[in-house]
C-alpha positions as CSV (number, residue, x, y, z in Angstrom):
1,M,12.6,12.7,1.6
2,K,10.3,10.3,-0.2
3,Y,8.6,7.5,1.8
4,M,6.4,4.7,0.5
5,L,3.3,3.9,2.5
6,L,2.3,0.3,1.8
7,I,-1.3,-0.2,2.8
8,N,-2.2,-3.7,4.0
9,A,-5.8,-4.8,4.9
10,G,-6.1,-7.4,7.5
11,A,-9.6,-8.3,6.3
12,V,-11.6,-7.4,3.3
13,D,-15.4,-7.3,2.7
14,E,-17.2,-9.1,-0.1
15,N,-16.5,-6.2,-2.5
16,G,-12.7,-6.2,-1.7
17,G,-12.9,-3.2,0.5
18,A,-10.8,-2.8,3.6
19,E,-12.5,-3.3,7.0
20,G,-13.4,0.0,8.7
21,C,-12.8,2.1,5.6
22,A,-15.5,3.6,3.3
23,P,-14.6,4.9,-0.2
24,E,-15.4,8.4,1.1
25,D,-12.6,8.0,3.7
26,W,-10.1,7.3,0.9
27,M,-11.4,10.3,-1.1
28,V,-10.8,12.6,1.9
29,Y,-7.3,11.3,2.5
30,D,-6.4,11.6,-1.2
31,K,-7.6,15.2,-1.2
32,E,-5.6,15.9,2.0
33,V,-2.3,14.6,0.7
34,R,-2.8,16.4,-2.7
35,E,-3.6,19.7,-1.0
36,A,-0.6,19.4,1.3
37,G,1.5,19.1,-1.8
38,I,3.3,15.9,-0.6
39,L,1.8,13.3,-3.0
40,V,4.3,11.9,-5.4
41,S,2.2,9.0,-6.5
42,G,-0.4,6.5,-5.2
43,E,-2.5,3.7,-6.5
44,S,-5.1,1.2,-5.4
45,L,-4.5,-2.3,-6.5
46,A,-7.2,-4.5,-8.2
47,N,-8.9,-7.3,-6.4
48,L,-6.5,-10.0,-5.0
49,V,-8.1,-12.7,-7.3
50,T,-6.4,-10.9,-10.2
51,A,-2.9,-11.4,-8.8
52,T,-0.3,-13.6,-10.5
53,T,3.0,-14.7,-8.9
54,V,6.2,-15.3,-10.9
55,R,9.1,-17.3,-9.6
56,V,12.4,-18.1,-11.3
57,S,14.4,-21.2,-10.3
58,P,18.2,-21.1,-10.1
59,E,18.2,-22.8,-13.5
60,G,16.2,-19.9,-14.9
61,E,12.9,-21.8,-15.2
62,R,9.9,-19.6,-14.8
63,T,6.9,-20.7,-12.8
64,V,3.7,-18.7,-13.0
65,T,0.8,-19.3,-10.5
66,D,-2.5,-17.5,-10.0
67,G,-2.7,-15.4,-6.8
68,P,-0.1,-14.4,-4.2
69,F,1.7,-16.8,-1.9
70,A,-0.8,-18.6,0.4
71,E,0.9,-17.7,3.6
72,S,-0.2,-14.1,3.4
73,R,-2.7,-13.1,6.0
74,E,-2.7,-9.4,5.0
75,V,-3.7,-8.1,1.6
76,L,-1.6,-5.4,0.0
77,G,-4.3,-3.0,-1.2
78,G,-2.2,-0.1,-2.5
79,F,0.4,2.5,-1.8
80,Y,1.2,6.1,-1.6
81,V,4.6,7.8,-2.2
82,L,4.9,11.0,-0.1
83,D,7.6,13.6,-0.2
84,V,7.9,14.9,3.4
85,P,10.7,16.3,5.5
86,N,11.4,13.3,7.7
87,L,10.2,10.0,9.1
88,D,8.1,11.5,11.9
89,V,6.0,13.4,9.3
90,A,5.6,10.3,7.2
91,L,4.4,8.4,10.3
92,D,1.9,11.1,11.0
93,W,0.5,10.8,7.5
94,A,0.5,7.0,7.8
95,A,-1.5,7.2,11.1
96,R,-4.1,9.4,9.3
97,C,-4.5,6.9,6.4
98,P,-7.8,5.0,6.5
99,G,-5.8,1.8,5.8
100,A,-4.3,1.9,9.3
101,R,-7.7,1.4,10.9
102,G,-9.1,-1.8,12.3
103,S,-7.1,-4.8,11.4
104,G,-5.2,-2.9,8.6
105,S,-1.7,-1.5,8.8
106,V,0.5,0.9,6.9
107,V,4.2,0.0,6.5
108,V,6.4,3.1,6.0
109,R,9.6,2.7,4.1
110,P,12.1,5.3,2.8
111,I,12.6,5.3,-0.9
112,A,16.3,4.5,-1.8
113,D,18.1,7.4,-3.5
114,F,21.0,5.8,-5.4
115,G,21.9,9.2,-6.9
116,A,22.9,10.7,-3.6
């Protein structure tokens, strides 16, 4: 079953890096999921200042604003999609993810299979 791991940083440093995670930590984790044969996809997102938000009113009017909504205290930094046997295995991999350290978190969600 496929699960998405949404990686949220509670705090970022001046370079946009997640608190408590060095680039080497991510390289090791990437290598581990690849070698385990469970990686479907994964990407790191560009710096938060590059974000743009689009909203559409009930009348169909589009509003575009720079950045994400201001209420956000966590920064979505990236994601992995893993193909593992069950939720317990997905949670184990989430706990190993560098993004789960410090003030960060990893949200694990199953990928919907509409063909089933």
